[in-house]
C-alpha positions in Angstrom: -44.7 -65.6 76.5 -41.9 -65.9 74.1 -40.6 -62.4 74.9 -39.8 -63.4 78.5 -36.9 -65.4 77.0 -35.1 -62.0 76.3 -33.9 -61.9 79.9 -32.7 -65.5 80.0 -29.1 -64.9 78.8 -28.6 -62.1 81.4 -30.0 -64.2 84.2 -27.9 -67.2 83.2 -24.6 -65.3 83.7 -26.0 -63.6 86.8 -26.9 -66.9 88.5 -23.5 -68.4 87.4 -21.8 -65.4 89.2 -23.9 -65.9 92.3 -23.1 -69.7 92.5 -19.4 -68.9 92.0 -19.5 -66.9 95.2 -20.1 -70.0 97.2 -16.9 -71.6 95.8 -14.6 -68.6 96.2 -11.5 -70.6 97.3 -12.2 -73.8 95.4 -10.4 -73.3 92.1 -11.4 -76.6 90.5 -15.1 -76.1 91.3 -15.0 -72.5 89.9 -13.6 -73.8 86.6 -16.3 -76.4 86.3 -19.1 -74.1 87.3 -17.9 -71.4 84.9 -17.7 -73.8 81.9 -21.1 -75.3 82.7 -22.6 -71.8 83.0 -21.1 -70.7 79.7 -22.4 -73.8 77.9 -25.9 -73.3 79.3 -25.8 -69.6 78.4 -24.6 -70.4 74.9 -27.6 -72.6 74.2 -29.9 -70.0 75.7 -28.4 -67.3 73.4 -28.7 -69.6 70.4 -32.4 -70.1 71.3 -33.0 -66.4 71.6 -31.3 -65.8 68.2 -33.6 -68.5 66.6 -36.7 -67.0 68.2 -35.8 -63.5 67.0 -35.0 -64.8 63.5 -38.4 -66.5 63.4 -40.7 -64.0 65.1 -38.9 -60.7 64.4 -38.5 -58.1 67.2 -39.2 -59.5 70.7 -39.9 -57.0 73.4 -40.6 -57.1 77.2 -41.8 -54.4 79.4 -40.4 -54.8 82.9 -42.8 -54.6 85.9 -45.8 -54.5 83.5 -45.2 -50.8 82.8 -45.9 -50.1 79.2 -43.5 -48.1 77.0 -42.4 -45.4 77.3 -43.0 -45.4 81.1 -41.2 -48.6 82.1 -37.9 -50.3 81.3 -38.0 -52.0 77.9 -35.8 -54.9 76.7 -35.7 -55.5 73.0 -34.2 -58.3 70.9 -34.1 -57.4 67.2 -31.8 -59.0 64.7 -28.8 -56.7 65.6 -29.2 -57.4 69.3 -29.6 -61.2 68.7 -26.4 -61.2 66.5 -24.4 -59.4 69.2 -25.8 -61.7 71.9 -24.9 -64.8 69.8 -21.3 -63.4 69.2 -21.0 -62.7 73.0 -22.1 -66.3 73.7 -19.6 -67.8 71.3 -16.6 -65.7 72.5 -17.5 -66.0 76.2 -17.7 -69.8 75.9 -14.4 -70.1 74.1 -12.6 -67.6 76.4 -14.1 -69.2 79.4 -12.7 -72.6 78.5 -9.4 -71.0 77.6 -9.3 -69.3 81.0 -9.5 -72.5 82.9 -5.9 -73.3 81.7 -4.5 -69.8 81.0 -5.5 -68.1 84.3 -3.3 -68.6 87.3 -4.7 -69.9 90.6 -4.1 -66.6 92.5 -6.3 -64.7 90.0 -9.0 -67.3 90.2 -9.0 -67.1 94.1 -9.4 -63.3 93.8 -12.7 -63.8 91.9 -11.7 -64.0 88.2 -14.6 -66.2 87.1 -17.1 -64.3 89.2 -16.1 -61.0 87.7 -15.8 -62.6 84.2 -19.5 -63.7 84.2 -20.5 -60.3 85.7 -18.8 -58.6 82.8 -20.6 -60.9 80.2 -23.9 -60.1 82.0 -23.2 -56.4 81.5 -22.5 -56.8 77.8 -25.7 -58.8 77.2 -27.7 -56.2 79.1 -26.2 -53.4 77.0 -27.1 -55.3 73.8 -30.7 -56.0 74.8 -31.8 -52.9 76.6 -34.3 -50.6 74.9 -33.8 -47.7 77.4 -31.0 -45.2 76.9 -30.3 -44.7 80.6 -30.2 -48.4 81.2 -27.7 -48.6 78.4 -25.5 -46.3 80.5 -26.1 -48.5 83.6 -25.0 -51.6 81.7 -22.0 -49.7 80.4 -21.0 -49.0 84.0 -21.4 -52.7 85.0 -19.0 -53.5 82.2 -16.5 -50.8 83.1 -16.4 -51.8 86.8 -16.0 -55.4 85.9 -13.3 -54.8 83.3 -11.4 -52.6 85.7 -11.3 -55.3 88.3 -10.2 -57.9 85.6 -7.5 -55.5 84.3 -6.0 -55.0 87.8 -6.1 -58.6 89.0 -2.6 -59.6 89.8 -1.6 -56.1 90.8 1.6 -55.8 88.6 2.9 -52.4 88.0 2.3 -52.5 84.2 -1.3 -53.6 84.8 -1.9 -50.8 87.2 -0.5 -48.2 84.8 -2.6 -49.5 82.0 -5.7 -49.7 84.3 -5.3 -46.0 85.3 -5.3 -44.9 81.7 -8.2 -47.3 80.9 -10.5 -46.2 83.8 -9.7 -42.5 83.4 -10.7 -42.4 79.7 -13.8 -44.6 80.4 -14.8 -42.3 83.2 -14.5 -39.3 80.9 -16.6 -41.2 78.3 -19.2 -42.1 80.9 -19.4 -38.5 82.1 -20.0 -37.3 78.5 -22.5 -40.1 77.9 -24.4 -39.2 81.1 -24.4 -35.5 80.2 -25.8 -36.3 76.7 -28.6 -38.4 78.4 -29.4 -35.5 80.7 -29.7 -33.1 77.9 -31.8 -35.5 75.8 -34.1 -36.2 78.7 -34.4 -32.4 79.3 -35.5 -31.7 75.7 -37.7 -34.8 75.2 -38.9 -35.9 78.7 -38.3 -39.6 77.8 -35.5 -42.2 78.0 -37.1 -45.0 76.0 -35.1 -45.4 72.7 -38.2 -46.0 70.5 -40.1 -43.0 72.1 -37.0 -40.8 71.8 -37.0 -41.4 68.0 -40.4 -39.8 67.7 -39.8 -37.0 70.1 -36.4 -35.9 68.7 -37.8 -35.7 65.2 -40.2 -33.0 66.2 -37.8 -30.8 68.2 -37.5 -27.4 66.5 -34.1 -26.5 67.9 -32.0 -28.7 65.5 -28.8 -27.1 66.7 -29.3 -28.4 70.2 -30.2 -31.8 68.7 -26.9 -31.8 66.8 -24.9 -30.9 69.8 -26.5 -33.7 71.8 -25.8 -36.1 69.0 -22.1 -35.0 69.0 -21.9 -35.7 72.7 -23.2 -39.2 72.2 -20.7 -39.7 69.4 -17.8 -38.5 71.6 -18.9 -40.7 74.5 -19.2 -43.8 72.4 -16.2 -42.9 70.3 -13.9 -42.8 73.4 -15.2 -46.3 74.4 -14.6 -47.5 70.8 -11.1 -46.0 70.7 -11.6 -43.7 67.7 -9.3 -40.8 66.8 -8.0 -38.7 68.6 -8.9 -40.4 72.0 -7.7 -43.9 71.2 -4.3 -43.8 72.9 -5.7 -45.5 76.1 -6.3 -48.8 74.2 -2.7 -49.5 73.1 -1.5 -48.4 76.6 -3.8 -50.8 78.5 -4.8 -53.8 76.3 -1.3 -55.2 76.2 -1.1 -55.5 80.0 -3.7 -58.1 81.1 -3.4 -61.9 80.5 -4.5 -63.1 77.1 -7.8 -64.5 78.3 -8.9 -61.1 79.6 -7.5 -59.3 76.5 -9.6 -61.7 74.3 -12.8 -60.4 75.8 -11.6 -56.8 75.8 -10.3 -56.8 72.2 -13.2 -58.8 70.8 -16.3 -57.3 72.6 -15.7 -54.2 74.7 -14.8 -51.8 72.0 -17.6 -53.3 69.8 -20.1 -52.3 72.6 -19.3 -48.7 71.8 -19.8 -49.3 68.0 -23.1 -51.2 68.7 -24.3 -48.2 70.7 -23.4 -45.8 67.9 -25.3 -47.9 65.4 -28.3 -48.1 67.7 -28.4 -44.4 68.6 -27.7 -43.0 65.1 -30.2 -45.2 63.3 -33.1 -44.8 65.7 -32.8 -41.6 67.8 -30.6 -39.4 65.7 -30.8 -39.8 61.9 -27.6 -38.1 60.9 -27.6 -35.0 58.7 -24.9 -34.2 56.2 -22.7 -32.6 58.9 -22.9 -35.7 61.2 -22.1 -38.0 58.3 -19.1 -35.9 57.5 -18.0 -36.2 61.1 -18.3 -40.0 61.0 -16.3 -40.1 57.7 -13.5 -37.8 58.8 -13.1 -39.6 62.2 -13.1 -43.0 60.4 -10.4 -41.8 58.0 -8.2 -40.5 60.8 -8.8 -43.6 63.0 -7.7 -45.9 60.2 -4.6 -43.8 59.4 -3.6 -43.5 63.1 -4.0 -47.3 63.6 -2.2 -48.2 60.5 0.8 -45.8 61.2 0.9 -47.1 64.8 1.4 -50.6 63.4 4.5 -49.8 61.5 7.2 -49.8 64.1 5.8 -52.2 66.7 7.5 -55.5 67.4 5.4 -56.8 70.3 2.5 -58.9 69.1 0.1 -57.6 71.7 0.9 -54.0 70.9 0.5 -54.8 67.2 -2.9 -56.3 68.0 -3.9 -53.2 69.9 -3.3 -51.0 66.9 -5.1 -53.5 64.7 -8.2 -52.9 66.9 -7.9 -49.2 66.5 -7.3 -49.3 62.7 -10.2 -51.7 62.1 -12.7 -49.8 64.3 -12.2 -47.2 61.5 -13.8 -49.6 59.0 -17.0 -49.8 61.2 -17.2 -46.0 61.6 -16.7 -45.6 57.9 -19.6 -47.8 57.1 -21.8 -45.8 59.5 -20.6 -42.6 57.8 -21.7 -44.0 54.4 -25.1 -44.7 55.8 -26.5 -46.8 53.0 -28.1 -50.2 53.3 -25.1 -51.9 51.5 -22.7 -50.1 53.8 -24.6 -51.4 56.8 -24.5 -54.9 55.4 -20.7 -54.5 55.3 -20.6 -53.0 58.8 -22.5 -55.9 60.3 -20.6 -58.5 58.4 -17.3 -56.9 59.5 -18.5 -56.7 63.1 -19.3 -60.4 63.1 -15.9 -61.2 61.6 -14.0 -58.8 63.9 -15.4 -59.9 67.2 -14.4 -63.5 66.5 -11.0 -62.8 64.9 -9.8 -60.3 67.5 -10.8 -62.5 70.4 -9.0 -65.4 68.8 -5.9 -63.4 68.0 -5.5 -62.6 71.7 -5.8 -66.3 72.6 -3.3 -67.2 69.8 -0.9 -64.6 71.3 -1.3 -66.2 74.7 -0.4 -69.6 73.2 2.7 -68.2 71.5 3.7 -66.6 74.8 3.5 -70.0 76.6 5.4 -71.8 73.8 8.2 -69.2 73.3 8.1 -67.0 76.5 8.1 -63.8 74.4 5.9 -61.6 72.3 8.7 -60.0 70.4 8.4 -61.0 66.8 12.1 -60.7 66.2 12.9 -63.2 69.0 10.3 -65.6 67.7 10.5 -68.1 64.9 10.3 -71.7 63.9 6.7 -72.2 65.0 5.7 -73.8 61.7 8.6 -76.2 61.9 7.9 -77.2 65.5 4.1 -77.0 65.5 2.9 -77.4 61.9 -0.8 -78.3 62.6 -1.2 -75.5 65.1 0.5 -73.1 62.7 -2.2 -73.9 60.1 -4.8 -72.8 62.6 -2.9 -69.6 63.3 -2.6 -69.0 59.6 -6.4 -69.0 59.3 -6.6 -66.4 62.1 -3.9 -64.2 60.5 -5.1 -64.3 57.0 -8.7 -63.9 57.9 -7.7 -60.7 59.7 -5.9 -59.6 56.6 -8.9 -60.3 54.4 -7.4 -62.8 52.1 -10.2 -64.3 49.9 -12.2 -66.3 50.5 -11.7 -65.9 54.3 -14.0 -63.9 56.5 -12.3 -60.5 56.4 -12.5 -60.3 52.6 -16.3 -60.0 52.0 -17.2 -57.0 54.2 -14.1 -55.0 53.0 -15.3 -55.5 49.4 -18.7 -54.2 50.3 -17.3 -51.1 52.0 -14.9 -50.5 49.0 -17.8 -50.8 46.6 -20.0 -48.4 48.6 -17.3 -45.8 49.1 -16.7 -45.9 45.3 -20.4 -45.7 44.5 -20.8 -42.7 46.7 -17.7 -41.1 45.1 -16.0 -40.8 48.4 -12.6 -41.4 47.0 -10.6 -40.2 50.0 -12.4 -42.7 52.2 -11.9 -45.4 49.5 -8.2 -44.7 49.4 -7.9 -44.8 53.2 -9.8 -48.1 53.3 -7.4 -49.6 50.7 -4.3 -48.1 52.5 -5.4 -49.6 55.8 -6.0 -53.0 54.1 -2.5 -53.0 52.6 -0.9 -52.1 55.9 -2.9 -54.9 57.6 -1.7 -57.3 55.0 1.9 -56.2 55.2 2.0 -56.5 59.0 0.3 -59.9 58.9 2.8 -61.2 56.3 5.6 -59.8 58.6 4.2 -61.7 61.6 3.9 -64.9 59.6 7.5 -64.5 58.3 9.1 -63.6 61.6 7.1 -65.8 64.0 6.3 -68.9 61.9 8.5 -69.1 58.8 12.0 -68.1 59.8 14.3 -70.2 61.9 14.2 -69.7 65.7 16.9 -67.3 66.8 19.4 -68.7 69.3 17.5 -68.8 72.7 18.9 -68.0 76.1 19.4 -70.7 78.7 16.0 -70.1 80.4 14.2 -70.5 77.0 16.2 -73.6 76.2 15.0 -75.3 79.4 11.5 -74.1 78.7 11.4 -75.4 75.1 12.7 -78.8 76.3 9.9 -79.1 78.8 7.0 -77.5 76.9 4.6 -79.6 74.9 0.9 -79.2 74.0 -0.3 -82.6 75.2 -2.6 -82.1 78.1 -3.3 -78.5 77.2 -6.5 -79.0 75.3 -8.2 -76.2 77.2 -5.7 -73.8 75.6 -5.7 -75.2 72.1 -9.4 -76.2 71.5 -10.9 -72.8 72.0 -8.4 -71.3 69.5 -9.2 -74.1 67.0 -12.9 -73.6 67.6 -12.9 -69.9 66.9 -10.7 -70.4 63.9 -13.4 -72.9 62.7 -16.0 -70.2 63.2 -14.0 -67.7 61.2 -13.6 -70.3 58.4 -17.3 -70.9 58.5 -18.0 -67.2 58.2 -15.7 -66.9 55.2 -16.8 -70.0 53.4 -20.5 -69.4 54.1 -20.6 -65.8 53.2 -24.1 -65.9 51.6 -25.5 -67.0 55.0 -23.8 -64.2 56.9 -24.8 -61.7 54.1 -28.4 -62.8 54.6 -28.2 -62.1 58.3 -26.4 -58.8 57.6 -29.0 -57.7 55.0 -31.8 -58.3 57.5 -30.0 -56.2 60.1 -29.3 -53.5 57.6 -32.9 -53.4 56.4 -34.1 -53.0 60.0 -31.5 -50.2 60.7 -32.6 -48.3 57.6 -36.3 -48.7 58.6 -36.3 -47.8 62.4 -40.1 -47.7 62.3 -40.0 -51.6 62.6 -38.2 -51.2 65.9 -40.5 -48.5 67.1 -43.7 -50.3 66.2 -42.4 -53.5 67.9 -41.8 -51.6 71.2 -45.1 -49.9 71.3 -47.3 -52.7 70.0 -45.5 -55.4 72.0 -47.1 -58.1 69.8 -45.1 -61.1 70.9 
């Protein structure tokens, strides 16, 4: 059956992790196995996307137990998009990691945990059961905590404590919400919950439960006011780990919000206002946090916070065009944030610093590489016709059409701040002359060259090419986003697929 293919991406990374256990101390073998596993998983995910696009919703009932009694896995267009994005990023970051990750981290299980983390992400995107969504969240949190602490440096440990504390709080709230939801409905299947929640008479209890889900997912997504853990922890791990965290982990929370609030809880006016207010405050907080930062990694952390606000704003608007903008922006953001972290790692290796005021001269010394970096930066800023431009226009248009002028003003404000910071980074890091370096840096600059470092450079070029493709082929991405938006606004398609299990 075609539907059995849903589990293939998860199993590919699980088997890769198991194989890596047999080569724990063999660094070179681990690198090769990891890259091969990522390549195989990439083509499996591509096949799943194509099958989902051709046949529509694919479902599988584990153990032969029919929904809602068993565990369901579902691949709809949204799930397939997220799986494909995960495959692209995990392949790029996996190759990058072979050169960027030091030997001691690899010997302590970096690649094993890395594939375990990707497995958890794929499971979260494909599950059709709300409790198993929580289980996959925990797999991701445990794996990410290990990756965050590999190396054991003081800064890493401090960041990890904040990271795990806030994520444990989010998990506790998430689990509490699941318990209440199960108590009032007697089900955990997402499709079944949609039908049962709709007939509950105590709407106040439903609203409270929905708020608990929003808070749990909101903490994981780093929305206002509980976003401070992200800038305090995401600047501490190596760039390869940061690329996965910045590109995918926060988006897992956004994905879960979209899933829950389009199928289980159809937001009323109050919930939509909550989404909108939180989106506005998140964008403002992220934008203001950018203003006085000079470390590239910290700047990027606040970019993540600020731009999560765009996604929450689109959910708050809750129209089909707004969802098109959200999905397009999600596709753009996953690729660009992951690549920004890898770009930052390259800059760190070239110049030994992330302080923009101690950087400079990169365009003069590395003109071709700087062009690639320019694509990343100006895609992030939304310069037309690059990838960040199109979804912003959709969100602007929908905020204006709905007469939500405060939200529109905030979206414009956040966009101008993003553009200002991107121009400042380009001016300070690439355009100006390099400040006089100290002796250690002089020796490093004399020895450093990019020849023989293709594993560092090619993934950055590859993801920049993907970003360029997204921007220059906007009609294709819009077509995908429109199909996702249509399915989100018509949850009966998802529900019928789960219970009919046609494929």
